N, C-alpha and C positions, 0 to 999 in steps of 0.2 A: 334207648330203642329208636331206630330209624323208621319213620313212618313211610308208608308206600307212596311214592310220588304220583301225582295226578297231572296228566298231560292233556291239555286242550288242543285239539287238532281241527283246523279250519281250512277246507279246500275251496277253491273257486267252484261255483255251482254249475259244473259241467261233468258229465260222466267220465271223461278222460282225465280229469283232475281228481275226482272222488276215488277212483279205483286204486291208484298207487298210494294215496294217503291212507286209504283203508287198509291196504296190505302193510304199510309202514306201521299203522296202529296195532295190527295183530302181532307184528314182531315185538313191539314194546310190551304188549300184554304178556306175551310168552316169557318175558324177562322181568316180570314183577311190577309193571306199571298199571295204574288205573287210567283209562282213556275216556275222555268226553269228546265225542265227534259231533261237530257243529255243521249241519247242512242248512240251506235256506228252507223256509217253511214249505215252499212248493216242492222241492226235491225230497225233503224229509217224508212227505206224504207218499211220494212215488216209491221211495225205498221201502217204507213200511208195507205198502200195498204189494210189492213184489216178493216180500219175504213169506215163507211158510211159517206156521205157528211155532214149530219146534226150533227152527233156526233163529227166529226172532227172540223167543223167550230165553234161549240158552246163550245168547250173545254176551261175551264178557265186556263189550263196549257199550257205553251209555250214549244213546243217540238223542240229541237235542236239536233245536232249530231256532232260528231267528228270521224275521221277514226280510225279503230282498227289496221291498218297496214297490214291487209291481203287482198289479191286480191279476186275477186268473185269466183275464182276456188277453193279456199281453203275450207277445211272441218272445220267448226267452232264447230263441236261436239268434235273435238280433243282439249280438254281444255288445255292441256299442250302447244301445239303450239299457241293457241289463247292467253294464258296468257303471254307467252314470247313476243309475238308481241305487246300486250297491253302495257307492261312495257317499251318497246323501242319506242313506238309511241305516246301514248295518253297523258302523262304528259305535254309535250310541247304544244300539241294541245289544251288541257284544259286551260292552262295559256293564250294562244292566244285568246281563246273563251271569257274568262272573260274580257280580255282587249278590245276586239272588241265590246262586249256588252256595255261597258261603253263609249267607244270612238264613236261608230257608232250609237248606239241606246239610249244612255243616261241611261242605266240600270246599277245600281251599286248593285252587289251581296252583300247581308248582311251576309249570312253564307252559308256554304256548308255542306250537309249531304251526306256522302259517304258510300256505301256498304263497309264492311270490306274487301271484295275481290277487292276493288278499293282503298285501304287505302292510296296509293300514292297521291290520290287527296287531302288529308288533308295536305300533305307536300307542294303541290302547293298552297293551300289556305293560309297556314302560310306564305309562301314566299311573297304573294301579300297582306298580312295583313288582311285576312278574318278569322273569327272564324269558327269552324267546329265541327261536331259530327259524330261518327261512327254508322252504322246501321248493325245489324246482322240479316239476314233473316231466320235463322234456329233456332233449339231448343237451349234454354239457356245452356243446358248440353253440347252441341257441342261447344258452345263458351268457356265454362270453359275448355274443352279439348284443344281447339286451343290456348287459352291464356296461358295454362300451358305447351306448347310444350318445351320451353327452360328448364323448370324444369324436364320434362320427359327425355330430352337428358342428362342433368346434372346428373340425378339419374341412368343413364345407361339403362333405359327402351327402349328408342329409339336411333338409331344412327343419325348422322347428316343429313341423307337423309330421315328420318322419318320412317324407318323400325324397327321392334322389334329386339332387340339385343340378346334375349335369347328365351328359350322355355316357358317363363312365359305366362300364359293364361289370367291373370287378373292383374289389376293395380289400384292404388288409386290416385285420384287427390287431395282429401281433406278428412279430417276426417268427414265432413258433407255430403259427397256423397258416396253412396255404391260403392263397387268395380266395375270396368268396365271390360268387356270382351275385349280382344285385337281385336276381330273381329268387334267392333263397331267404330274403328278408321276410319273415313270416307275416307281418302285418300288412304287407303289400299284396298278399294273396287272400284278401277278405271280400273280394267282389265289389263291395260298396265303399266309395271313398269316404262317406260320412262315418260309417262304422269303423273304417281304418283309422280315421283321425281321432274318434272318440276313444277307441281302445288303446291307441298309442299313447294318448295323453293320460289315460287311466293308469296304464302300467308304469309310466314315468312317475306319476304321483305315488304309486305303491313302492317304488324304489327310492323315493326321495328320502334323504338322510338315512339310508339303509345301514350304512356303516356305523351310525350312532345308536341303532336299536339292537344290533346283534353282531356277534363275531362269527356266527355259525351259519353256514349255507350247506344244505343237504341236496343231493342231486340223484335222481333215479337213473343212474348210469354206472359204468365201471371204468376204471382207469385203463383196463386192457382195450376197451372199445374206443376210447377217446383220449389217449395220453396227451396229445398236444393241447386239447382244450383244458384239461385239468391242470396242466402245467402253467396256464395263464392266470389262474385264480387259485392261489395256494389255499385259501380258506374254504374252497368248494370241496365238500366231502362226498365221495362216491358211496352211495348206500343201495345201489341197484344191482341186478334187476330185482324189483319187488314183485313177487307173485305169491299166490296162495294155493297153488296146485298141491303142494305138500308143506308140512311144517318143517321145523328145523331138524326133526328126527326122521324126515322122509316118510311121515305118515300122512295119509290123505286127510284133507280138511273137510268141513261140512259140505254136503252135496250141493248146496246153493251158495253163491257168493254174496256175502253181506255188502250192501251198498249199491246194488244194481237198480237202475230206474225202471227196468222192465223185468218181468218174471222169466227166468231161464227155462227153456223147454228142454228138459232132460231126456226126452224120448230120442233125441238125436244120438245120444250115446249108445243106446241099444241098436239103433240103425247102423252106426259105425261098426259095432261089433260083428255085424253080418257082412261087412265089406272086406275085400282082400287088402292085405297090407300094401301101403304105398299106392293106393288106387284112387283116392277121393280128392277132388279139387274143392277146397274150402273157400267160400266167398263171403266176405263180410266187410262192411264199410263204416263201422263205428256208429256213434250216436247222433251225428249231425249231418253227414253227407246226404244230399238229395239228388235225384235224377229227374230229368224231364222224361216225357213219355217215349220220345224217339230213342234216347239212350237206353232207357230201361228195356225197350223192346229188343234192341241190338244185344244187350247183355243176356236176356232170356234166351234168345235164339242162338246166341253164341255158345251158351252152356249146352243147349240141345245139340248143336252141330258137332261139338267136340267128342260126343259119344263116349263119355266117361261118367262114372258116378260123381255126383256133386252134392255138397251140403251148402245151402244158400240161406243167409240170414237176410230176410226182408222185414225191416223194422216196421212195427205196427204202432202208429201214434195217432190216436183219434183226434188230437187237437191240431194236427198238421194240415194245412190247406193244400199241400202238394200231393194230390191224389193221382195214383198211377195204377195201371191195370195190366195184367198178363195178356200178351197177344193171343189171338184165337188159335194160332198154329202151334203154340207152346204146349207140349204134353207133359214134360217133366218126369217121364217114366223112370229115368235113371237117377233121379235126384230126390233129396228131401229138403223141404223149405220150412224154416222156423222163424218165429218173430224175434227171438233173442236166444243166444246160445251161451252155454258155459265155456267161453272161448279158451281159457287156459287148459281145461280138460280136453277140449276138442283137439287143440294143437299138440297135445301130448299123446294122442291116440295113434297107434301104429298104422291105421288105415289112411291117415292124411298124407297126401303126396306133395301138395303145394298150397299156398295161401294167396288168393287174389284179395289184395288189401288196399285200404286207403292210406296206409303207411303212417297211422298215428303212432306216437312213440311207444305207447303201451303195447300195441299190436306188434310193433317192430321187435321189442324186447321179448315178448312172448313167443314170437316165431323163432328168434335167434336161440332162445333158451331151449327150445325143443328141436333144433336142427332142421327147421322147415324152410324151404325155399319160397321166394316171393314172386308174384306178378304184381307190379306196382301201379296203382290207380289213385294217385293223390287227389284230394278234393280242395283243401284250402290250408292256409297258415303254414306251420312248420312241416307239413307232410311232403312238400316239394323238396325240402332239404333232406328229409329222411329217405325219400326215393333215391336221390343221388348218392346218399351214403350207402344204402343197400346195394345199389347196382355198381357204383364206380369204386367205392372204397372196400366194402366188405365182399363184394362180388358174389352175392347169394341170391340174385334175382334179376329180372328183366322188366323193362317198362313197356307200355303200349304206345303205338303210334296212332295219331288221329288221321282220319281220312279227309277228303276234300270238303266234307260237310262239317268238320270239326267234331266228328263222332269217333268213338272206338267201335269199329264194325264187328259184326259176328265172325267174319272171316279172320280178322286180326286176333280176336280172342282165341279161336281154335289154333291159329298158327303159333301164337306165343305159348300156349299150353303145351302144344306138341314139341316146340323147341326146348322148353324148360325141362320137360319130362322125357325127351328123347323117344318119341313115339315109334321110331323105326326099329327100336330094340337092337340096334347094331352096336351099341356101346353098353358095357355093364353100368348098372345104375350108379355105382360108386364113382363113375367117371362122368356122369351126366352133368349138365350145366349147373354149376354152383354147388353140387352135392358135397364134394370134399370140403369146400369152404364152410358150408352149412354145418357139417358135423364138427368141424374145427371150432366154430363159434359156440355150438351147443355145449361142448366140453368146457370151454373157457368160461362161458356165462354161468353154467351150473356150478362149477367149482367156485366162482366168485360169489354166487348167491349164498353158498354155505358159509362164506367168510364175513358176510355183512353184519352179523350180530355183534361182533367185536366193535365195529365202527359205531353202531347204534348205541350200544351200552356206553362206550367211551364218550360219545357226544352227550348223552343224557347226564352222565356223571359230571361232566364239565359244566353243563348248564345248571345243575342242581347245586353244585359246590361253588358257583359264581367264579369259575376260573376264566 
């Protein structure tokens, strides 16, 4: 008799990393695996708090946690400080967790799937005799970039701290990938040079001796989206797009998404039901992006100026020192504002016309899967690469232009929404900017999503059978 495999999944402690790995975990549960999902203590409490009782009690996934080493007063948006603390604290705690699961609960972990940003976890797994796989939550092209950092340093393109060594504007990772602009290097888009250096060194550590701890690399993307990137790393297995709008039998999943740091406001779905098809501008900037008051004011008044219905996610975080206020002249009569939305369900709703997005990779895949066009407003890290990919390669969106004050003005917001949605109604919607391309990628992504189970099962079988 073959026992049910138990997979321990450990994401980097950020919402954009937790989401795809939680979806991945559900896929494995659907095909006969037990899952132990390891959050940091801090995020575990947020996840439990955001869940309703029914969703939490019926979850097939065992939620556990280990400390990240920071106190409650620390700012976990400071990814440099967080990463240093993770590396000094979590490896020993993970090893103890694995031992306690077997000693106290009789649970033997069969394999570990670790976020690349938690790559040290596979060193722990190897130490205790467990097989493992890496999981990359971003675009395959960004993995190729990260994987080739030692080569970029050796070639003199980057110094040992990850900064460009010359005035070179472009570089080549491989003959099969077009030249990359230096501006798409994700760690150069972190605002703070100390954070940049710390996070760069942390990720290098996570990838140290990576080829000696696993032969398996999983990526939340598809070959159809990024054929050139996947051809550069033969062991990189496409298992995306990972989403939980529907299960593998196209049945709706639980009303709330397990793994969210904030409670989803489901009232927005009823509001969307009352709107005309293809009429609503959805505005959401993920779990980290922050605005100063001037830019927030321009955004609010831009949404008012466009004279269209809008659904706007304004994240409520009581621990955040970045306090912003709606301008007095903002009425918001045509819109609905929520603190956190069930985004995958929102983007699949027929009322959605376009997505004003920070271009996180999860949001990018969710928009593509649902055939939604983008207005790109990247904030940091890989989001600038994703914007260029959306606009220049996939051609399903537009970017915003800054004014002389470095702001995206209210007028620019209205103008780009009108341009994207063809406000003059002189062109059929099917021919409006990016619409044909958006529907093309919706079909390709949805078809690919239905095929990912075979990749997941094949990977798991290989891991368990020590192939």
